[in-house]
PDB file of the backbone (N, CA, C, O) and the ligand in Angstrom, with CONECT records:
HET     ZN  A 101       1
ATOM      1  N   MET A   1       8.413  35.548   2.859  1.00  0.00           N
ATOM      2  CA  MET A   1       7.327  34.814   2.191  1.00  0.00           C
ATOM      3  C   MET A   1       7.244  35.250   0.725  1.00  0.00           C
ATOM      4  O   MET A   1       7.327  36.437   0.409  1.00  0.00           O
ATOM      5  N   ALA A   2       7.086  34.302  -0.126  1.00  0.00           N
ATOM      6  CA  ALA A   2       7.023  34.598  -1.560  1.00  0.00           C
ATOM      7  C   ALA A   2       5.752  35.379  -1.893  1.00  0.00           C
ATOM      8  O   ALA A   2       4.702  35.178  -1.283  1.00  0.00           O
ATOM      9  N   ALA A   3       5.870  36.243  -2.843  1.00  0.00           N
ATOM     10  CA  ALA A   3       4.701  36.982  -3.301  1.00  0.00           C
ATOM     11  C   ALA A   3       3.729  36.015  -3.962  1.00  0.00           C
ATOM     12  O   ALA A   3       4.135  35.031  -4.581  1.00  0.00           O
ATOM     13  N   GLN A   4       2.462  36.303  -3.826  1.00  0.00           N
ATOM     14  CA  GLN A   4       1.462  35.436  -4.435  1.00  0.00           C
ATOM     15  C   GLN A   4       1.318  35.760  -5.913  1.00  0.00           C
ATOM     16  O   GLN A   4       0.990  36.885  -6.292  1.00  0.00           O
ATOM     17  N   ALA A   5       1.566  34.770  -6.723  1.00  0.00           N
ATOM     18  CA  ALA A   5       1.472  34.980  -8.161  1.00  0.00           C
ATOM     19  C   ALA A   5       0.012  34.991  -8.599  1.00  0.00           C
ATOM     20  O   ALA A   5      -0.869  34.513  -7.884  1.00  0.00           O
ATOM     21  N   THR A   6      -0.222  35.530  -9.752  1.00  0.00           N
ATOM     22  CA  THR A   6      -1.555  35.521 -10.330  1.00  0.00           C
ATOM     23  C   THR A   6      -1.996  34.080 -10.561  1.00  0.00           C
ATOM     24  O   THR A   6      -1.207  33.240 -10.993  1.00  0.00           O
ATOM     25  N   TRP A   7      -3.248  33.809 -10.273  1.00  0.00           N
ATOM     26  CA  TRP A   7      -3.758  32.454 -10.469  1.00  0.00           C
ATOM     27  C   TRP A   7      -3.998  32.192 -11.943  1.00  0.00           C
ATOM     28  O   TRP A   7      -4.380  33.093 -12.690  1.00  0.00           O
ATOM     29  N   PRO A   8      -3.771  30.947 -12.359  1.00  0.00           N
ATOM     30  CA  PRO A   8      -4.205  30.576 -13.707  1.00  0.00           C
ATOM     31  C   PRO A   8      -5.711  30.812 -13.839  1.00  0.00           C
ATOM     32  O   PRO A   8      -6.446  30.749 -12.853  1.00  0.00           O
ATOM     33  N   LYS A   9      -6.150  31.076 -15.038  1.00  0.00           N
ATOM     34  CA  LYS A   9      -7.522  31.531 -15.257  1.00  0.00           C
ATOM     35  C   LYS A   9      -8.587  30.534 -14.791  1.00  0.00           C
ATOM     36  O   LYS A   9      -9.645  30.944 -14.315  1.00  0.00           O
ATOM     37  N   ASN A  10      -8.321  29.234 -14.923  1.00  0.00           N
ATOM     38  CA  ASN A  10      -9.360  28.254 -14.588  1.00  0.00           C
ATOM     39  C   ASN A  10      -9.401  27.882 -13.103  1.00  0.00           C
ATOM     40  O   ASN A  10     -10.273  27.122 -12.682  1.00  0.00           O
ATOM     41  N   ILE A  11      -8.462  28.415 -12.304  1.00  0.00           N
ATOM     42  CA  ILE A  11      -8.469  28.110 -10.870  1.00  0.00           C
ATOM     43  C   ILE A  11      -9.576  28.913 -10.193  1.00  0.00           C
ATOM     44  O   ILE A  11      -9.641  30.136 -10.322  1.00  0.00           O
ATOM     45  N   VAL A  12     -10.454  28.200  -9.464  1.00  0.00           N
ATOM     46  CA  VAL A  12     -11.560  28.895  -8.809  1.00  0.00           C
ATOM     47  C   VAL A  12     -11.363  29.015  -7.302  1.00  0.00           C
ATOM     48  O   VAL A  12     -11.960  29.884  -6.668  1.00  0.00           O
ATOM     49  N   ALA A  13     -10.541  28.160  -6.728  1.00  0.00           N
ATOM     50  CA  ALA A  13     -10.299  28.249  -5.296  1.00  0.00           C
ATOM     51  C   ALA A  13      -8.970  27.580  -4.974  1.00  0.00           C
ATOM     52  O   ALA A  13      -8.556  26.626  -5.634  1.00  0.00           O
ATOM     53  N   ARG A  14      -8.316  28.101  -3.951  1.00  0.00           N
ATOM     54  CA  ARG A  14      -7.044  27.552  -3.508  1.00  0.00           C
ATOM     55  C   ARG A  14      -7.032  27.495  -1.993  1.00  0.00           C
ATOM     56  O   ARG A  14      -7.445  28.441  -1.323  1.00  0.00           O
ATOM     57  N   TYR A  15      -6.553  26.375  -1.455  1.00  0.00           N
ATOM     58  CA  TYR A  15      -6.506  26.201  -0.007  1.00  0.00           C
ATOM     59  C   TYR A  15      -5.080  25.878   0.392  1.00  0.00           C
ATOM     60  O   TYR A  15      -4.491  24.925  -0.117  1.00  0.00           O
ATOM     61  N   LEU A  16      -4.526  26.661   1.292  1.00  0.00           N
ATOM     62  CA  LEU A  16      -3.167  26.423   1.777  1.00  0.00           C
ATOM     63  C   LEU A  16      -3.150  25.161   2.629  1.00  0.00           C
ATOM     64  O   LEU A  16      -3.986  25.007   3.519  1.00  0.00           O
ATOM     65  N   THR A  17      -2.216  24.264   2.372  1.00  0.00           N
ATOM     66  CA  THR A  17      -2.165  23.029   3.151  1.00  0.00           C
ATOM     67  C   THR A  17      -1.467  23.268   4.488  1.00  0.00           C
ATOM     68  O   THR A  17      -0.881  24.324   4.725  1.00  0.00           O
ATOM     69  N   ASP A  18      -1.546  22.265   5.350  1.00  0.00           N
ATOM     70  CA  ASP A  18      -0.891  22.333   6.645  1.00  0.00           C
ATOM     71  C   ASP A  18       0.617  22.503   6.460  1.00  0.00           C
ATOM     72  O   ASP A  18       1.252  23.273   7.181  1.00  0.00           O
ATOM     73  N   ALA A  19       1.180  21.793   5.505  1.00  0.00           N
ATOM     74  CA  ALA A  19       2.618  21.922   5.233  1.00  0.00           C
ATOM     75  C   ALA A  19       2.941  23.323   4.733  1.00  0.00           C
ATOM     76  O   ALA A  19       3.940  23.919   5.137  1.00  0.00           O
ATOM     77  N   GLY A  20       2.102  23.840   3.863  1.00  0.00           N
ATOM     78  CA  GLY A  20       2.320  25.182   3.345  1.00  0.00           C
ATOM     79  C   GLY A  20       2.271  26.220   4.462  1.00  0.00           C
ATOM     80  O   GLY A  20       3.035  27.185   4.468  1.00  0.00           O
ATOM     81  N   LYS A  21       1.370  26.005   5.394  1.00  0.00           N
ATOM     82  CA  LYS A  21       1.244  26.914   6.528  1.00  0.00           C
ATOM     83  C   LYS A  21       2.496  26.849   7.408  1.00  0.00           C
ATOM     84  O   LYS A  21       3.031  27.878   7.823  1.00  0.00           O
ATOM     85  N   ALA A  22       2.949  25.631   7.683  1.00  0.00           N
ATOM     86  CA  ALA A  22       4.110  25.464   8.556  1.00  0.00           C
ATOM     87  C   ALA A  22       5.362  26.082   7.946  1.00  0.00           C
ATOM     88  O   ALA A  22       6.194  26.643   8.660  1.00  0.00           O
ATOM     89  N   LEU A  23       5.491  25.980   6.652  1.00  0.00           N
ATOM     90  CA  LEU A  23       6.677  26.479   5.969  1.00  0.00           C
ATOM     91  C   LEU A  23       6.488  27.891   5.429  1.00  0.00           C
ATOM     92  O   LEU A  23       7.401  28.451   4.821  1.00  0.00           O
ATOM     93  N   ALA A  24       5.328  28.462   5.643  1.00  0.00           N
ATOM     94  CA  ALA A  24       4.999  29.772   5.069  1.00  0.00           C
ATOM     95  C   ALA A  24       5.262  29.768   3.571  1.00  0.00           C
ATOM     96  O   ALA A  24       5.796  30.724   3.009  1.00  0.00           O
ATOM     97  N   ASP A  25       4.870  28.664   2.939  1.00  0.00           N
ATOM     98  CA  ASP A  25       5.058  28.529   1.495  1.00  0.00           C
ATOM     99  C   ASP A  25       3.691  28.556   0.805  1.00  0.00           C
ATOM    100  O   ASP A  25       2.954  27.571   0.845  1.00  0.00           O
ATOM    101  N   PRO A  26       3.357  29.679   0.178  1.00  0.00           N
ATOM    102  CA  PRO A  26       2.017  29.803  -0.408  1.00  0.00           C
ATOM    103  C   PRO A  26       1.819  28.979  -1.675  1.00  0.00           C
ATOM    104  O   PRO A  26       0.742  29.017  -2.268  1.00  0.00           O
ATOM    105  N   THR A  27       2.841  28.236  -2.100  1.00  0.00           N
ATOM    106  CA  THR A  27       2.664  27.431  -3.310  1.00  0.00           C
ATOM    107  C   THR A  27       2.181  26.018  -3.003  1.00  0.00           C
ATOM    108  O   THR A  27       1.801  25.289  -3.919  1.00  0.00           O
ATOM    109  N   ILE A  28       2.187  25.614  -1.727  1.00  0.00           N
ATOM    110  CA  ILE A  28       1.730  24.262  -1.387  1.00  0.00           C
ATOM    111  C   ILE A  28       0.241  24.360  -1.072  1.00  0.00           C
ATOM    112  O   ILE A  28      -0.157  24.591   0.070  1.00  0.00           O
ATOM    113  N   THR A  29      -0.558  24.180  -2.095  1.00  0.00           N
ATOM    114  CA  THR A  29      -1.994  24.399  -1.980  1.00  0.00           C
ATOM    115  C   THR A  29      -2.782  23.247  -2.582  1.00  0.00           C
ATOM    116  O   THR A  29      -2.258  22.431  -3.340  1.00  0.00           O
ATOM    117  N   VAL A  30      -4.051  23.208  -2.221  1.00  0.00           N
ATOM    118  CA  VAL A  30      -5.007  22.367  -2.921  1.00  0.00           C
ATOM    119  C   VAL A  30      -5.762  23.292  -3.881  1.00  0.00           C
ATOM    120  O   VAL A  30      -6.372  24.275  -3.463  1.00  0.00           O
ATOM    121  N   ASP A  31      -5.709  22.966  -5.142  1.00  0.00           N
ATOM    122  CA  ASP A  31      -6.313  23.829  -6.163  1.00  0.00           C
ATOM    123  C   ASP A  31      -7.591  23.211  -6.710  1.00  0.00           C
ATOM    124  O   ASP A  31      -7.642  22.016  -7.001  1.00  0.00           O
ATOM    125  N   LEU A  32      -8.608  24.026  -6.843  1.00  0.00           N
ATOM    126  CA  LEU A  32      -9.827  23.627  -7.540  1.00  0.00           C
ATOM    127  C   LEU A  32      -9.883  24.392  -8.848  1.00  0.00           C
ATOM    128  O   LEU A  32      -9.707  25.609  -8.884  1.00  0.00           O
ATOM    129  N   SER A  33     -10.128  23.668  -9.904  1.00  0.00           N
ATOM    130  CA  SER A  33     -10.239  24.343 -11.197  1.00  0.00           C
ATOM    131  C   SER A  33     -11.534  23.936 -11.874  1.00  0.00           C
ATOM    132  O   SER A  33     -12.048  22.835 -11.679  1.00  0.00           O
ATOM    133  N   GLU A  34     -12.030  24.838 -12.656  1.00  0.00           N
ATOM    134  CA  GLU A  34     -13.285  24.606 -13.356  1.00  0.00           C
ATOM    135  C   GLU A  34     -13.009  24.827 -14.834  1.00  0.00           C
ATOM    136  O   GLU A  34     -12.513  25.878 -15.241  1.00  0.00           O
ATOM    137  N   ASN A  35     -13.336  23.831 -15.617  1.00  0.00           N
ATOM    138  CA  ASN A  35     -13.051  23.933 -17.043  1.00  0.00           C
ATOM    139  C   ASN A  35     -14.322  24.227 -17.813  1.00  0.00           C
ATOM    140  O   ASN A  35     -15.432  23.925 -17.374  1.00  0.00           O
ATOM    141  N   SER A  36     -14.125  24.815 -18.952  1.00  0.00           N
ATOM    142  CA  SER A  36     -15.293  25.252 -19.728  1.00  0.00           C
ATOM    143  C   SER A  36     -16.023  24.083 -20.373  1.00  0.00           C
ATOM    144  O   SER A  36     -17.194  24.207 -20.733  1.00  0.00           O
ATOM    145  N   ASP A  37     -15.341  22.943 -20.522  1.00  0.00           N
ATOM    146  CA  ASP A  37     -16.040  21.780 -21.077  1.00  0.00           C
ATOM    147  C   ASP A  37     -16.894  21.118 -19.979  1.00  0.00           C
ATOM    148  O   ASP A  37     -17.086  21.707 -18.916  1.00  0.00           O
ATOM    149  N   GLU A  38     -17.390  19.942 -20.219  1.00  0.00           N
ATOM    150  CA  GLU A  38     -18.317  19.309 -19.277  1.00  0.00           C
ATOM    151  C   GLU A  38     -17.631  18.530 -18.167  1.00  0.00           C
ATOM    152  O   GLU A  38     -18.300  17.821 -17.415  1.00  0.00           O
ATOM    153  N   SER A  39     -16.321  18.644 -18.047  1.00  0.00           N
ATOM    154  CA  SER A  39     -15.625  17.822 -17.057  1.00  0.00           C
ATOM    155  C   SER A  39     -15.884  18.285 -15.630  1.00  0.00           C
ATOM    156  O   SER A  39     -15.601  17.545 -14.688  1.00  0.00           O
ATOM    157  N   GLY A  40     -16.411  19.484 -15.449  1.00  0.00           N
ATOM    158  CA  GLY A  40     -16.761  19.935 -14.112  1.00  0.00           C
ATOM    159  C   GLY A  40     -15.558  20.415 -13.322  1.00  0.00           C
ATOM    160  O   GLY A  40     -14.552  20.851 -13.881  1.00  0.00           O
ATOM    161  N   VAL A  41     -15.691  20.323 -11.992  1.00  0.00           N
ATOM    162  CA  VAL A  41     -14.647  20.821 -11.107  1.00  0.00           C
ATOM    163  C   VAL A  41     -13.603  19.736 -10.889  1.00  0.00           C
ATOM    164  O   VAL A  41     -13.934  18.586 -10.600  1.00  0.00           O
ATOM    165  N   LEU A  42     -12.351  20.113 -11.031  1.00  0.00           N
ATOM    166  CA  LEU A  42     -11.243  19.214 -10.764  1.00  0.00           C
ATOM    167  C   LEU A  42     -10.478  19.751  -9.563  1.00  0.00           C
ATOM    168  O   LEU A  42     -10.377  20.961  -9.359  1.00  0.00           O
ATOM    169  N   GLY A  43      -9.946  18.833  -8.779  1.00  0.00           N
ATOM    170  CA  GLY A  43      -9.161  19.262  -7.626  1.00  0.00           C
ATOM    171  C   GLY A  43      -7.875  18.486  -7.552  1.00  0.00           C
ATOM    172  O   GLY A  43      -7.854  17.283  -7.810  1.00  0.00           O
ATOM    173  N   ILE A  44      -6.797  19.163  -7.199  1.00  0.00           N
ATOM    174  CA  ILE A  44      -5.529  18.476  -6.995  1.00  0.00           C
ATOM    175  C   ILE A  44      -4.752  19.158  -5.886  1.00  0.00           C
ATOM    176  O   ILE A  44      -4.762  20.382  -5.751  1.00  0.00           O
ATOM    177  N   CYS A  45      -4.072  18.329  -5.089  1.00  0.00           N
ATOM    178  CA  CYS A  45      -3.203  18.839  -4.041  1.00  0.00           C
ATOM    179  C   CYS A  45      -1.800  18.947  -4.609  1.00  0.00           C
ATOM    180  O   CYS A  45      -1.263  17.972  -5.135  1.00  0.00           O
ATOM    181  N   ARG A  46      -1.214  20.107  -4.508  1.00  0.00           N
ATOM    182  CA  ARG A  46       0.126  20.293  -5.036  1.00  0.00           C
ATOM    183  C   ARG A  46       1.208  19.783  -4.080  1.00  0.00           C
ATOM    184  O   ARG A  46       2.397  19.802  -4.402  1.00  0.00           O
ATOM    185  N   GLY A  47       0.774  19.327  -2.896  1.00  0.00           N
ATOM    186  CA  GLY A  47       1.740  18.718  -1.983  1.00  0.00           C
ATOM    187  C   GLY A  47       1.887  17.236  -2.256  1.00  0.00           C
ATOM    188  O   GLY A  47       3.000  16.752  -2.461  1.00  0.00           O
ATOM    189  N   CYS A  48       0.771  16.500  -2.262  1.00  0.00           N
ATOM    190  CA  CYS A  48       0.837  15.044  -2.381  1.00  0.00           C
ATOM    191  C   CYS A  48       0.269  14.539  -3.701  1.00  0.00           C
ATOM    192  O   CYS A  48       0.326  13.341  -3.979  1.00  0.00           O
ATOM    193  N   GLU A  49      -0.270  15.425  -4.509  1.00  0.00           N
ATOM    194  CA  GLU A  49      -0.813  15.086  -5.822  1.00  0.00           C
ATOM    195  C   GLU A  49      -2.061  14.226  -5.768  1.00  0.00           C
ATOM    196  O   GLU A  49      -2.458  13.660  -6.786  1.00  0.00           O
ATOM    197  N   SER A  50      -2.690  14.114  -4.600  1.00  0.00           N
ATOM    198  CA  SER A  50      -3.972  13.416  -4.604  1.00  0.00           C
ATOM    199  C   SER A  50      -5.032  14.341  -5.207  1.00  0.00           C
ATOM    200  O   SER A  50      -4.896  15.564  -5.196  1.00  0.00           O
ATOM    201  N   THR A  51      -6.070  13.730  -5.724  1.00  0.00           N
ATOM    202  CA  THR A  51      -7.065  14.502  -6.459  1.00  0.00           C
ATOM    203  C   THR A  51      -8.461  14.317  -5.886  1.00  0.00           C
ATOM    204  O   THR A  51      -8.725  13.400  -5.108  1.00  0.00           O
ATOM    205  N   LEU A  52      -9.331  15.206  -6.293  1.00  0.00           N
ATOM    206  CA  LEU A  52     -10.737  15.090  -5.908  1.00  0.00           C
ATOM    207  C   LEU A  52     -11.302  13.752  -6.369  1.00  0.00           C
ATOM    208  O   LEU A  52     -12.109  13.139  -5.670  1.00  0.00           O
ATOM    209  N   ASP A  53     -10.882  13.306  -7.532  1.00  0.00           N
ATOM    210  CA  ASP A  53     -11.368  12.024  -8.040  1.00  0.00           C
ATOM    211  C   ASP A  53     -10.948  10.854  -7.163  1.00  0.00           C
ATOM    212  O   ASP A  53     -11.657   9.852  -7.081  1.00  0.00           O
ATOM    213  N   ASP A  54      -9.789  10.977  -6.503  1.00  0.00           N
ATOM    214  CA  ASP A  54      -9.305   9.918  -5.618  1.00  0.00           C
ATOM    215  C   ASP A  54     -10.076   9.872  -4.307  1.00  0.00           C
ATOM    216  O   ASP A  54     -10.026   8.872  -3.589  1.00  0.00           O
ATOM    217  N   SER A  55     -10.778  10.935  -3.995  1.00  0.00           N
ATOM    218  CA  SER A  55     -11.361  11.076  -2.668  1.00  0.00           C
ATOM    219  C   SER A  55     -12.690  10.352  -2.567  1.00  0.00           C
ATOM    220  O   SER A  55     -13.215   9.826  -3.548  1.00  0.00           O
ATOM    221  N   ARG A  56     -13.218  10.340  -1.355  1.00  0.00           N
ATOM    222  CA  ARG A  56     -14.510   9.692  -1.144  1.00  0.00           C
ATOM    223  C   ARG A  56     -15.649  10.610  -1.545  1.00  0.00           C
ATOM    224  O   ARG A  56     -16.810  10.203  -1.521  1.00  0.00           O
ATOM    225  N   TYR A  57     -15.332  11.841  -1.913  1.00  0.00           N
ATOM    226  CA  TYR A  57     -16.393  12.743  -2.338  1.00  0.00           C
ATOM    227  C   TYR A  57     -16.906  12.353  -3.709  1.00  0.00           C
ATOM    228  O   TYR A  57     -16.139  12.052  -4.624  1.00  0.00           O
ATOM    229  N   TYR A  58     -18.197  12.366  -3.822  1.00  0.00           N
ATOM    230  CA  TYR A  58     -18.818  11.995  -5.083  1.00  0.00           C
ATOM    231  C   TYR A  58     -19.218  13.259  -5.823  1.00  0.00           C
ATOM    232  O   TYR A  58     -19.758  14.197  -5.237  1.00  0.00           O
ATOM    233  N   GLY A  59     -18.949  13.266  -7.096  1.00  0.00           N
ATOM    234  CA  GLY A  59     -19.406  14.397  -7.890  1.00  0.00           C
ATOM    235  C   GLY A  59     -18.307  15.408  -8.134  1.00  0.00           C
ATOM    236  O   GLY A  59     -17.284  15.434  -7.450  1.00  0.00           O
ATOM    237  N   ARG A  60     -18.542  16.206  -9.094  1.00  0.00           N
ATOM    238  CA  ARG A  60     -17.559  17.210  -9.469  1.00  0.00           C
ATOM    239  C   ARG A  60     -18.169  18.599  -9.486  1.00  0.00           C
ATOM    240  O   ARG A  60     -17.883  19.412 -10.365  1.00  0.00           O
ATOM    241  N   ASP A  61     -19.013  18.856  -8.502  1.00  0.00           N
ATOM    242  CA  ASP A  61     -19.536  20.211  -8.422  1.00  0.00           C
ATOM    243  C   ASP A  61     -18.670  20.997  -7.439  1.00  0.00           C
ATOM    244  O   ASP A  61     -17.845  20.430  -6.722  1.00  0.00           O
ATOM    245  N   LEU A  62     -18.871  22.281  -7.423  1.00  0.00           N
ATOM    246  CA  LEU A  62     -18.028  23.150  -6.610  1.00  0.00           C
ATOM    247  C   LEU A  62     -18.198  22.882  -5.122  1.00  0.00           C
ATOM    248  O   LEU A  62     -17.244  23.011  -4.355  1.00  0.00           O
ATOM    249  N   GLY A  63     -19.404  22.510  -4.709  1.00  0.00           N
ATOM    250  CA  GLY A  63     -19.636  22.234  -3.291  1.00  0.00           C
ATOM    251  C   GLY A  63     -18.819  21.055  -2.807  1.00  0.00           C
ATOM    252  O   GLY A  63     -18.156  21.141  -1.773  1.00  0.00           O
ATOM    253  N   ALA A  64     -18.857  19.948  -3.547  1.00  0.00           N
ATOM    254  CA  ALA A  64     -18.065  18.773  -3.183  1.00  0.00           C
ATOM    255  C   ALA A  64     -16.582  19.110  -3.244  1.00  0.00           C
ATOM    256  O   ALA A  64     -15.800  18.691  -2.391  1.00  0.00           O
ATOM    257  N   GLY A  65     -16.214  19.862  -4.251  1.00  0.00           N
ATOM    258  CA  GLY A  65     -14.814  20.246  -4.405  1.00  0.00           C
ATOM    259  C   GLY A  65     -14.316  21.060  -3.227  1.00  0.00           C
ATOM    260  O   GLY A  65     -13.219  20.828  -2.718  1.00  0.00           O
ATOM    261  N   ARG A  66     -15.122  22.009  -2.800  1.00  0.00           N
ATOM    262  CA  ARG A  66     -14.714  22.841  -1.663  1.00  0.00           C
ATOM    263  C   ARG A  66     -14.623  22.021  -0.386  1.00  0.00           C
ATOM    264  O   ARG A  66     -13.687  22.199   0.393  1.00  0.00           O
ATOM    265  N   ASP A  67     -15.577  21.125  -0.157  1.00  0.00           N
ATOM    266  CA  ASP A  67     -15.538  20.281   1.040  1.00  0.00           C
ATOM    267  C   ASP A  67     -14.271  19.446   1.072  1.00  0.00           C
ATOM    268  O   ASP A  67     -13.580  19.373   2.088  1.00  0.00           O
ATOM    269  N   TRP A  68     -13.975  18.812  -0.069  1.00  0.00           N
ATOM    270  CA  TRP A  68     -12.775  17.985  -0.138  1.00  0.00           C
ATOM    271  C   TRP A  68     -11.524  18.831   0.055  1.00  0.00           C
ATOM    272  O   TRP A  68     -10.650  18.483   0.849  1.00  0.00           O
ATOM    273  N   ALA A  69     -11.439  19.933  -0.664  1.00  0.00           N
ATOM    274  CA  ALA A  69     -10.227  20.748  -0.646  1.00  0.00           C
ATOM    275  C   ALA A  69      -9.954  21.311   0.741  1.00  0.00           C
ATOM    276  O   ALA A  69      -8.814  21.314   1.205  1.00  0.00           O
ATOM    277  N   GLN A  70     -10.998  21.785   1.396  1.00  0.00           N
ATOM    278  CA  GLN A  70     -10.826  22.347   2.737  1.00  0.00           C
ATOM    279  C   GLN A  70     -10.344  21.269   3.701  1.00  0.00           C
ATOM    280  O   GLN A  70      -9.380  21.468   4.440  1.00  0.00           O
ATOM    281  N   GLY A  71     -11.023  20.127   3.686  1.00  0.00           N
ATOM    282  CA  GLY A  71     -10.655  19.043   4.595  1.00  0.00           C
ATOM    283  C   GLY A  71      -9.269  18.497   4.307  1.00  0.00           C
ATOM    284  O   GLY A  71      -8.504  18.212   5.228  1.00  0.00           O
ATOM    285  N   HIS A  72      -8.949  18.353   3.041  1.00  0.00           N
ATOM    286  CA  HIS A  72      -7.636  17.814   2.683  1.00  0.00           C
ATOM    287  C   HIS A  72      -6.529  18.789   3.085  1.00  0.00           C
ATOM    288  O   HIS A  72      -5.515  18.388   3.657  1.00  0.00           O
ATOM    289  N   ALA A  73      -6.732  20.059   2.782  1.00  0.00           N
ATOM    290  CA  ALA A  73      -5.700  21.064   3.055  1.00  0.00           C
ATOM    291  C   ALA A  73      -5.391  21.153   4.545  1.00  0.00           C
ATOM    292  O   ALA A  73      -4.244  21.380   4.931  1.00  0.00           O
ATOM    293  N   GLU A  74      -6.408  20.976   5.380  1.00  0.00           N
ATOM    294  CA  GLU A  74      -6.203  21.102   6.819  1.00  0.00           C
ATOM    295  C   GLU A  74      -5.291  20.014   7.370  1.00  0.00           C
ATOM    296  O   GLU A  74      -4.625  20.215   8.385  1.00  0.00           O
ATOM    297  N   THR A  75      -5.260  18.867   6.705  1.00  0.00           N
ATOM    298  CA  THR A  75      -4.525  17.739   7.262  1.00  0.00           C
ATOM    299  C   THR A  75      -3.308  17.323   6.443  1.00  0.00           C
ATOM    300  O   THR A  75      -2.489  16.538   6.920  1.00  0.00           O
ATOM    301  N   CYS A  76      -3.174  17.829   5.229  1.00  0.00           N
ATOM    302  CA  CYS A  76      -2.092  17.349   4.369  1.00  0.00           C
ATOM    303  C   CYS A  76      -0.755  17.950   4.782  1.00  0.00           C
ATOM    304  O   CYS A  76      -0.596  19.170   4.832  1.00  0.00           O
ATOM    305  N   ARG A  77       0.191  17.086   5.074  1.00  0.00           N
ATOM    306  CA  ARG A  77       1.528  17.542   5.456  1.00  0.00           C
ATOM    307  C   ARG A  77       2.556  17.131   4.424  1.00  0.00           C
ATOM    308  O   ARG A  77       3.757  17.185   4.686  1.00  0.00           O
ATOM    309  N   ALA A  78       2.102  16.724   3.263  1.00  0.00           N
ATOM    310  CA  ALA A  78       3.038  16.275   2.239  1.00  0.00           C
ATOM    311  C   ALA A  78       3.819  17.462   1.672  1.00  0.00           C
ATOM    312  O   ALA A  78       3.304  18.572   1.533  1.00  0.00           O
ATOM    313  N   LEU A  79       5.067  17.183   1.355  1.00  0.00           N
ATOM    314  CA  LEU A  79       5.905  18.195   0.729  1.00  0.00           C
ATOM    315  C   LEU A  79       6.041  17.852  -0.743  1.00  0.00           C
ATOM    316  O   LEU A  79       6.270  16.696  -1.096  1.00  0.00           O
ATOM    317  N   PRO A  80       5.899  18.853  -1.603  1.00  0.00           N
ATOM    318  CA  PRO A  80       6.096  18.570  -3.022  1.00  0.00           C
ATOM    319  C   PRO A  80       7.542  18.183  -3.297  1.00  0.00           C
ATOM    320  O   PRO A  80       8.464  18.687  -2.655  1.00  0.00           O
ATOM    321  N   ARG A  81       7.729  17.297  -4.242  1.00  0.00           N
ATOM    322  CA  ARG A  81       9.078  16.880  -4.614  1.00  0.00           C
ATOM    323  C   ARG A  81       9.832  18.081  -5.199  1.00  0.00           C
ATOM    324  O   ARG A  81       9.342  18.736  -6.119  1.00  0.00           O
ATOM    325  N   PRO A  82      11.012  18.364  -4.668  1.00  0.00           N
ATOM    326  CA  PRO A  82      11.761  19.494  -5.236  1.00  0.00           C
ATOM    327  C   PRO A  82      12.118  19.231  -6.687  1.00  0.00           C
ATOM    328  O   PRO A  82      12.482  18.113  -7.053  1.00  0.00           O
ATOM    329  N   THR A  83      12.014  20.255  -7.505  1.00  0.00           N
ATOM    330  CA  THR A  83      12.279  20.069  -8.927  1.00  0.00           C
ATOM    331  C   THR A  83      13.651  20.577  -9.322  1.00  0.00           C
ATOM    332  O   THR A  83      14.137  20.244 -10.403  1.00  0.00           O
ATOM    333  N   ALA A  84      14.289  21.374  -8.477  1.00  0.00           N
ATOM    334  CA  ALA A  84      15.577  21.937  -8.856  1.00  0.00           C
ATOM    335  C   ALA A  84      16.732  21.036  -8.400  1.00  0.00           C
ATOM    336  O   ALA A  84      17.896  21.357  -8.636  1.00  0.00           O
TER     337      ALA A  84
HETATM  338 ZN    ZN A 101      -2.206  16.564  -0.155  1.00  0.00          ZN2+
END
């Protein structure tokens, strides 16, 4: 299993997806980030690239973000496109 790298500074939470769990790949996660400007909490899945904005969750607060990220990560089986 790959060592867990340091998180980028604006990442506030990370959820391992179902695919990441199956492959023991800690890089396939749903990431929540919080920016210092007024944009609020952003979420993106690194497996399928769907975002919090795409979801049925309304709002960009941390609570909505966590609900979406947890639920999405539990069911997402998408594999990120290999870059190499
Ligand atoms: Zn996903």
